[in-house]
LUMLO-287480 format. One record per residue (C-alpha): residue number from 1; residue in three letters; x, y, z. Coordinates in steps of 0.001 Angstrom, whole numbers, plus 500000, padded with zeros to 6 digits. Layout:
BEGIN
k_r_u_v_w
NUM_ALA_X_Y_Z
...
END
This chain:
BEGIN
k_r_u_v_w
1_MET_527984_904713_972418
2_THR_529796_901404_972891
3_SER_533134_902845_971708
4_MET_532809_905788_974097
5_LEU_532088_903397_976984
6_LEU_535196_901376_976122
7_VAL_537281_904554_976133
8_PHE_536248_905418_979651
9_LEU_536836_901852_980825
10_VAL_540445_902137_979628
11_SER_542844_903249_982371
12_PHE_543598_906867_981480
13_PRO_545901_908691_981343
14_VAL_547895_906720_978784
15_ARG_551617_907509_978745
16_ILE_553316_907454_975327
17_ALA_557070_907671_974708
18_VAL_557840_909298_971336
19_LEU_560988_907957_969649
20_GLY_562530_910343_967113
21_ASP_564760_909864_964054
22_ARG_567973_907855_964220
23_THR_569277_908744_960731
24_GLY_571129_911716_959233
25_ARG_574198_911197_961392
26_PRO_573354_908004_963303
27_ASP_574695_907932_966858
28_ASP_573924_904518_968305
29_ALA_575222_905536_971733
30_GLU_572598_908295_971865
31_PHE_569946_905928_970490
32_GLU_570754_903375_973179
33_ILE_570458_906095_975839
34_ALA_566974_906911_974521
35_VAL_565998_903223_974493
36_ASN_567342_902730_978037
37_ALA_565417_905773_979250
38_ILE_562190_904489_977709
39_VAL_562671_901062_979307
40_GLU_563259_902656_982727
41_MET_560259_905005_982382
42_SER_558007_902090_981334
43_PRO_555451_903872_979140
44_ASP_552152_902332_978101
45_ILE_552943_902773_974385
46_VAL_556014_903659_972309
47_LEU_555395_905756_969184
48_SER_558066_906050_966483
49_VAL_558095_908878_963919
50_GLY_560318_906882_961521
51_ASP_563812_906826_960016
52_PHE_565449_903885_961738
53_VAL_567957_902908_959052
54_GLU_570569_904790_957065
55_GLY_570234_903414_953549
56_ASP_571739_906327_951569
57_GLY_569837_905034_948550
58_ASP_571520_901620_948749
59_VAL_569265_898661_949571
60_GLU_572084_896440_950868
61_THR_573224_899159_953250
62_ALA_569658_899599_954485
63_VAL_569264_895862_955137
64_GLU_572569_895757_957038
65_ASP_571377_898664_959162
66_TRP_568048_896949_959873
67_GLU_569940_893893_961135
68_ASN_572167_896164_963224
69_ILE_569370_898136_964853
70_LEU_566785_895372_965388
71_PRO_568240_893982_968667
72_MET_568040_897437_970230
73_LEU_564554_898060_968849
74_GLN_563340_894698_970093
75_ARG_564027_895788_973668
76_LEU_561074_898104_973096
77_THR_558905_896159_970637
78_LYS_558889_893009_972807
79_THR_558093_894947_975973
80_PHE_555640_897692_974978
81_PRO_552930_898186_972350
82_PHE_554902_899831_969535
83_VAL_553617_902053_966711
84_TYR_555862_902011_963639
85_THR_555962_904938_961207
86_PRO_558040_904699_957984
87_GLY_560576_907434_957200
88_ASN_562196_908488_953936
89_ASN_565408_906657_954885
90_ASP_563404_903485_955632
91_ILE_561351_903468_952412
92_TRP_562250_905080_949094
93_ASN_560930_902506_946605
94_GLU_558864_899318_946420
95_GLU_561800_897067_947312
96_THR_562563_898936_950534
97_ALA_558823_899035_951319
98_GLU_558838_895223_951239
99_TYR_561797_895150_953625
100_TRP_559852_897542_955867
101_ARG_556934_895090_955977
102_GLN_559323_892206_956645
103_TYR_561174_893860_959525
104_THR_558244_895627_961193
105_GLY_555362_893268_960444
106_THR_553146_896248_959580
107_GLU_551804_898111_956582
108_PRO_553390_901530_955971
109_SER_549935_903239_956096
110_ARG_547284_901903_958480
111_THR_545131_902526_961526
112_GLU_545525_900635_964781
113_GLU_543909_900904_968186
114_ILE_545940_900526_971371
115_LEU_544593_901054_974909
116_GLY_541609_903022_973698
117_ILE_543606_905333_971388
118_THR_543435_905070_967607
119_PHE_546652_905803_965727
120_VAL_546310_906805_962079
121_VAL_549689_906263_960402
122_TRP_550176_907819_956967
123_ASP_553246_906830_954930
124_SER_554829_910080_953696
125_SER_558263_908507_953127
126_ILE_558458_909106_949362
127_GLU_556302_912245_949271
128_TYR_558330_915304_948280
129_GLU_555520_917849_948419
130_PHE_552191_917834_950209
131_THR_549551_917586_947473
132_ALA_545779_917500_947007
133_GLU_546136_913786_946199
134_ASN_547814_913284_949586
135_LEU_544824_914975_951237
136_GLU_542486_912437_949664
137_THR_544673_909596_950977
138_VAL_544595_911095_954477
139_LYS_540785_911418_954273
140_GLU_540467_907743_953288
141_LEU_542626_906664_956237
142_ILE_540583_908710_958707
143_ASN_537251_907702_957175
144_GLY_537192_904306_958848
145_ILE_537716_905421_962439
146_ASP_535426_906744_965156
147_THR_536647_910329_965458
148_ASN_534549_910807_968606
149_THR_537100_908730_970500
150_PRO_540739_909724_971226
151_TRP_542941_909460_968154
152_ILE_546377_910638_966978
153_PHE_547598_911310_963442
154_VAL_551261_910401_962826
155_THR_553450_910618_959733
156_HIS_557156_911078_959147
157_LYS_557229_914448_957394
158_PRO_555567_917299_959335
159_PHE_554320_919164_956271
160_TRP_552328_921482_958548
161_PHE_555637_922999_959765
162_MET_557750_922719_956621
163_ALA_558631_925879_954715
164_TYR_558017_925954_950951
165_GLN_554982_923674_951135
166_ASP_551842_924910_949417
167_SER_550086_926992_952073
168_ALA_546622_926305_950638
169_THR_547144_922528_950853
170_VAL_548477_922796_954402
171_SER_545451_924932_955308
172_ASP_543131_922291_953821
173_PHE_544934_919632_955864
174_LYS_544395_921619_959061
175_ASP_540719_922008_958152
176_ILE_540447_918205_957878
177_MET_542126_917871_961265
178_GLU_539718_920357_962844
179_GLU_536720_918507_961407
180_THR_537923_915154_962787
181_ALA_539599_916486_965970
182_PRO_542668_914349_966711
183_LEU_544338_915056_970033
184_ALA_547729_915401_968331
185_VAL_549337_915511_964884
186_ILE_552937_914250_965028
187_GLY_555893_914034_962615
188_GLY_559703_913921_962687
189_HIS_562144_914211_959757
190_ILE_563326_917794_960404
191_HIS_565482_916798_963418
192_LEU_564139_919781_965376
193_PHE_561472_919818_968062
194_ALA_558635_922304_967661
195_ALA_555057_922358_968917
196_GLU_551985_924479_968386
197_ARG_548359_924241_969477
198_VAL_545788_925309_966900
199_ASN_542107_925165_967841
200_GLY_542769_922555_970485
201_ILE_544983_920278_968343
202_LEU_548641_919770_969281
203_TYR_550925_919845_966203
204_ILE_554410_918438_966822
205_SER_557711_918011_965018
206_ALA_559628_915485_967135
207_GLY_563393_915922_967427
208_PRO_565948_913131_966882
209_SER_566504_910280_969344
210_GLY_569588_908725_967754
211_SER_571124_911281_965422
212_ALA_574260_913166_966458
213_VAL_573784_916828_967363
214_PRO_577299_918326_967723
215_GLU_576084_921654_969175
216_PRO_572836_921121_971113
217_ASP_570543_924149_971349
218_PRO_567366_923327_973337
219_GLU_565807_926737_972653
220_LYS_565793_925921_968938
221_GLY_564619_922358_969604
222_ASN_567982_921141_968310
223_PHE_569109_918336_970626
224_THR_568930_914556_970953
225_GLN_565742_913788_972850
226_LEU_562673_911692_973389
227_GLY_559113_912896_973765
228_TRP_556731_912028_976591
229_MET_553048_912400_975817
230_THR_550288_911967_978382
231_VAL_546865_911293_976892
232_TRP_543399_911649_978440
233_PRO_540158_910990_976543
234_ASP_539828_914664_975596
235_SER_543289_916220_976022
236_VAL_547019_915670_975698
237_ALA_550174_917003_977384
238_PHE_553683_916833_975942
239_VAL_557193_917326_977317
240_VAL_560637_916734_975824
241_ILE_563342_914903_977751
242_ASP_567130_914671_977471
243_ALA_570061_914278_979845
244_ARG_569936_917966_980763
245_GLY_566335_918034_981879
246_VAL_562664_918104_980967
247_TYR_561422_920811_978613
248_PRO_557869_922045_978035
249_GLU_556282_921883_974600
250_SER_556576_925698_974422
251_ILE_560396_925751_974087
252_ASN_560100_926091_970320
253_THR_557000_926929_968312
254_GLY_556363_926051_964685
255_GLU_556547_929740_963788
256_GLU_559940_930084_965500
257_MET_561273_926933_963859
258_ASN_560262_928193_960423
259_LEU_561671_931681_961044
260_ALA_565009_930275_962185
261_TYR_565098_928060_959086
262_LEU_564120_930894_956747
263_TYR_566687_933276_958226
264_GLU_569433_930715_957642
265_LYS_568233_930062_954084
266_GLN_566934_933426_952891
267_LEU_568368_936315_954938
268_ILE_571539_936448_952840
269_ARG_571591_936624_949056
270_ALA_575174_936953_947978
271_ARG_576682_937110_944515
272_SER_579084_934190_944233
273_LEU_582708_935138_944832
274_GLU_584905_935438_941746
275_GLN_588682_935605_942023
276_GLU_588959_937947_939030
277_LEU_586907_940692_940725
278_GLU_587920_943326_943264
279_SER_584598_943470_945106
280_ALA_581850_941228_946472
281_ILE_578162_942038_946943
282_MET_575776_940709_949588
283_THR_572106_941581_950149
284_LEU_570217_941158_953434
285_VAL_566510_940408_952916
286_PRO_563925_941230_955646
287_LEU_561770_938294_956750
288_GLU_559690_939827_959555
289_ASP_557447_942860_959642
290_ARG_559598_944613_962230
291_THR_563038_946163_962594
292_ARG_565899_943768_963276
293_THR_569559_944480_963971
294_VAL_571803_941994_962175
295_THR_575448_941582_963212
296_LEU_577938_940080_960745
297_ASP_581394_938866_961806
298_VAL_583495_937858_958798
299_ASN_586295_935305_958731
300_PRO_587749_936298_955323
301_GLY_589508_933014_954521
302_THR_591914_933582_951613
303_TRP_589847_936449_950166
304_ASN_590920_939390_952374
305_LEU_587371_940705_952608
306_ASN_586802_944117_954166
307_PRO_584990_945140_956365
308_VAL_585141_942177_958721
309_THR_582479_943397_961201
310_LEU_579129_944991_960362
311_GLU_575988_945914_962281
312_VAL_573038_946435_959956
313_VAL_569560_947732_960815
314_LEU_567088_945804_958666
315_ASP_563618_947318_958181
316_SER_561140_946576_955407
317_GLN_563554_946885_952460
318_PRO_566569_944774_951462
319_VAL_569987_946202_952326
320_GLU_572893_945826_949882
321_LEU_576421_945501_951313
322_LEU_579667_945978_949390
323_PHE_582929_944277_950387
324_THR_586361_944797_948897
325_GLN_588449_941704_948235
326_SER_591941_940688_947137
327_PRO_591974_936873_946909
328_GLU_595234_934959_947239
329_GLY_595974_931478_945876
330_SER_593408_928767_946590
331_PRO_589740_929777_946898
332_TYR_589554_927632_950045
333_PRO_588849_928265_952794
334_SER_586154_930595_951502
335_PRO_584853_933368_953770
336_GLU_582744_932239_956721
337_ILE_580295_934735_958195
338_THR_578778_934469_961677
339_VAL_575305_936028_961666
340_SER_573543_937120_964884
341_LEU_570035_938568_965354
342_ASP_566804_938204_967344
343_TYR_563737_936582_965803
344_GLY_560116_935742_966487
345_SER_557535_937204_968853
346_ARG_559642_936232_971880
347_ASP_562861_937812_970501
348_LYS_564806_934579_970695
349_GLU_568508_934844_969870
350_LEU_569675_933271_966622
351_GLN_573254_932722_965525
352_PHE_574331_930793_962463
353_SER_577215_930543_960014
354_TYR_577054_931364_956331
355_SER_579709_930073_953922
356_TRP_580129_932459_951020
357_GLN_579779_930502_947786
358_VAL_582695_930575_945354
359_LEU_581841_930548_941645
360_ARG_584105_928009_940000
361_THR_584109_927658_936239
362_ALA_585817_925398_933717
363_ASN_586009_925439_929916
364_ALA_585194_922440_927745
365_PHE_586749_923389_924417
366_TYR_585751_921543_921264
367_SER_587830_918390_920754
368_GLU_587701_914952_919143
369_ALA_588286_913228_922480
370_VAL_588660_909445_922682
371_LEU_587280_907657_925730
372_ASP_590229_905476_926766
373_GLY_591254_906738_930219
374_LYS_594466_908284_928860
375_GLY_593739_911968_928254
376_SER_596152_912010_925320
377_GLU_597895_915174_924155
378_GLY_595590_917469_922186
379_GLU_592348_916009_923515
380_TYR_591983_918539_926323
381_ARG_592989_922113_925500
382_ALA_592010_923768_928791
383_SER_594019_923993_932006
384_PHE_593675_921370_934710
385_HIS_591635_922318_937787
386_SER_592715_921546_941339
387_ASN_592161_923232_944742
388_PHE_589481_920984_946214
389_ALA_587753_921514_949582
390_ASP_586748_919031_952279
391_PHE_583288_918769_953871
392_SER_583983_921773_956112
393_GLY_585208_924059_953316
394_GLN_588874_923798_954276
395_PRO_591596_922763_951792
396_THR_591289_918990_951479
397_PRO_593952_916433_952469
398_ILE_593065_914085_949579
399_PRO_596006_912969_947407
400_LYS_596718_915207_944435
401_THR_593628_915353_942217
402_ASP_593112_917339_938989
403_PHE_590524_917378_936226
404_VAL_589956_918950_932827
405_ALA_586971_919048_930436
406_ALA_586302_918927_926680
407_THR_583354_918476_924321
408_ASP_582715_917120_920824
409_GLY_579343_918865_920598
410_GLU_577370_915790_921637
411_LYS_579173_914680_924774
412_LEU_580868_916371_927723
413_TYR_584183_914698_928524
414_ILE_585843_914959_931941
415_PHE_589312_913559_932551
416_MET_590631_913141_936116
417_GLU_594172_912343_937272
418_MET_594488_911057_940828
419_ALA_597513_910143_942909
420_ASP_597171_906926_944888
421_CYS_595860_906780_948447
422_PRO_598635_906010_950949
423_GLU_596793_902831_951947
424_GLU_594371_900407_950341
425_ASN_591067_902253_950702
426_GLU_587896_902707_948707
427_ASP_588722_905329_946087
428_TYR_586375_906875_943557
429_GLY_585676_909961_941506
430_GLY_582207_911420_941695
431_PHE_580077_913615_939445
432_ILE_576747_915338_940000
433_PHE_574994_916934_937007
434_ASN_571889_919082_937015
435_SER_569622_917420_934482
436_LEU_566356_918203_932729
437_GLU_562967_918600_934421
438_GLY_564494_919172_937850
439_SER_566335_915843_938076
440_VAL_569945_915325_939151
441_LEU_572352_912735_937703
442_TRP_574769_911184_940201
443_LEU_577699_909005_939156
444_LYS_580517_907346_941112
445_VAL_583416_905665_939260
446_PHE_585719_903440_941310
447_ARG_589411_902690_940889
448_ASP_588584_899134_939758
449_GLY_586480_900516_936881
450_SER_583082_899735_938404
451_SER_580486_902466_938770
452_GLU_577254_903414_940511
453_ALA_574775_905637_938677
454_LEU_571556_907113_940086
455_ILE_568957_909708_939169
456_PHE_567556_911878_941944
457_THR_564169_912856_940559
458_SER_562270_916099_941128
459_GLU_559848_914032_943267
460_GLY_562702_913076_945617
461_GLU_563099_909466_944410
462_LEU_566408_907717_943725
463_ILE_566269_905475_940636
464_ASP_568907_903764_938503
465_TRP_570603_905826_935776
466_GLU_571080_903313_932985
467_GLY_572210_905138_929837
468_GLY_573746_908250_928362
469_PHE_577225_907942_929842
470_ASP_580403_905889_929452
471_THR_583545_905658_931571
472_SER_587091_904392_931262
473_VAL_589712_903873_933996
474_MET_593453_903413_933583
475_ILE_595933_902542_936362
476_THR_599198_904492_936253
477_GLU_602520_904117_938021
478_ASN_601578_906462_940882
479_GLY_597798_906539_940738
480_TRP_594914_906243_938333
481_CYS_593021_908149_935672
482_LEU_589303_908334_935047
483_GLU_587647_909506_931839
484_LEU_583926_910152_931543
485_ALA_581677_910976_928570
486_VAL_578097_912066_929283
487_ASP_575437_912999_926718
488_ILE_574992_916778_926647
489_ALA_571323_916272_925715
490_LEU_570752_915014_929277
491_LEU_572103_918152_930936
492_GLU_570374_921338_931989
493_GLN_572213_924312_930498
494_GLU_572261_928064_930949
495_ASP_574153_930225_928438
496_ASP_575928_927075_927166
497_HIS_577070_926227_930705
498_ALA_576347_922874_932380
499_PHE_575905_922698_936165
500_VAL_578369_920168_937582
501_HIS_579961_918908_940797
502_VAL_583276_917072_940531
503_TYR_584607_915377_943654
504_ARG_586790_912565_944958
505_SER_586463_910232_947936
506_ALA_589714_908537_948933
507_GLY_589436_906458_952086
508_GLU_588685_908800_954979
509_ASP_589462_911904_952908
510_PHE_587117_913815_950634
511_GLY_587529_916712_948229
512_THR_585018_918686_946157
513_TRP_585800_921171_943385
514_VAL_582936_923389_944567
515_TYR_581995_923780_948214
516_PRO_579404_923097_949550
517_ILE_578391_919959_947693
518_ASP_574706_919102_947361
519_PHE_572017_918512_944743
520_ASP_571183_922213_944355
521_PRO_572319_923620_940965
522_SER_572997_927017_942584
523_SER_575811_925313_944540
524_MET_577385_923637_941507
525_GLY_580278_924676_939314
526_ARG_579788_925811_935726
527_ILE_581411_924123_932723
528_TRP_581219_926099_929475
529_LEU_580464_923921_926457
530_GLN_582011_925361_923316
531_GLN_579501_925207_920465
END
């Protein structure tokens, strides 16, 4: 009774500014615009959904970014009650969690009451999947609050909107929310705004407030923004604001956000392009229980694909498409396909680009290689590989770079020859290996012989990689050579092939043997290990 009386004595409505992610592609000019707008609008509370700093797995970089961003943040934290929420770029291990506590003065998970509203903050920064154990943690956090008064649940990762999460666990989470009746459930992380009301609860994915969005698309929730939430004791309203205007919460629903994501990820299943073949096969997979017309406009790159324009009616069954090809020279640029269709119950227009994956393979013939950075005659019996791509899939401007592979049955050897950068710049060769149990091994070897080695675990953590590889670097007259030996026992294999990325970063220029480069083994090259 007392808590309810206090709620009604509080001056409602309470106005809350919602500050979205800054990381991914930090744009401090955009972030400052958001901060300035919040200062001018003078809310009662500022709520952050996390991801202030761009650590990239490096603690020193994260600390530098904290020091860089704090003066701007303090314009808000010293003026308004501020609710911190940790993101996956803020916290990824115990050390960065301690820095979080130091810089924010808060615990990553907690409850706090401000102006009659209770905020339950759950730290989902290092959670890769939403699990039953997470549900128990959420229950414990909620257990101590009076759920008969206005309260809001906030966490960084909006698992309730994220595809590929366990639907049963998400359903259980929503049941918990219905039993305890928060006014709103808010996350960030995805860098897209979406909102949905389910049984009176507003579920939100907040868009970014300081991350660059090169091609804004408000209808898809894809633009730099801040949220404005107005709270009464028993209800909540939400709008999204940017320089172009004020948008209602209905601009993008959770269902539409997921459909757009799934179409971009799952509509096309294409056999990787191979230069030795005369044809290429692509399959379109239906994702909605209705007929859709899909238009494909093909930029063939160096592959001379035909046809270059298709209009396909997609019903309930997959449709297989056959293209002829006659590739010339470098595999890059690979074909780029512009896909257009309607989606969702409101027939919103969707257009996205699909880069056709090129299958690149190398042979590691049996050899008694010696790890000395020289690549002596007879050690490597295969041909050198070149033709690297930049981040956009175009032929890269990096200085001449080649590599070749070998094996002695226990180790995979990779030898790289690299011409010098025109200026003194950071220069390194990089390797990404698909490892056992869903982990990924990530190694950078620098021109001065130093290296950085990490393991990206199946749980989404970055930890040190401390054994199972050796490197050697030798400086030459016009460049440098790098030789690597990695234990084959560490590598995931399929038909005696290891999944590998080989790349080089030279100053402002970048080149990867296989485009695109990521931690997904389906995007990696294949190196055959002779038995």
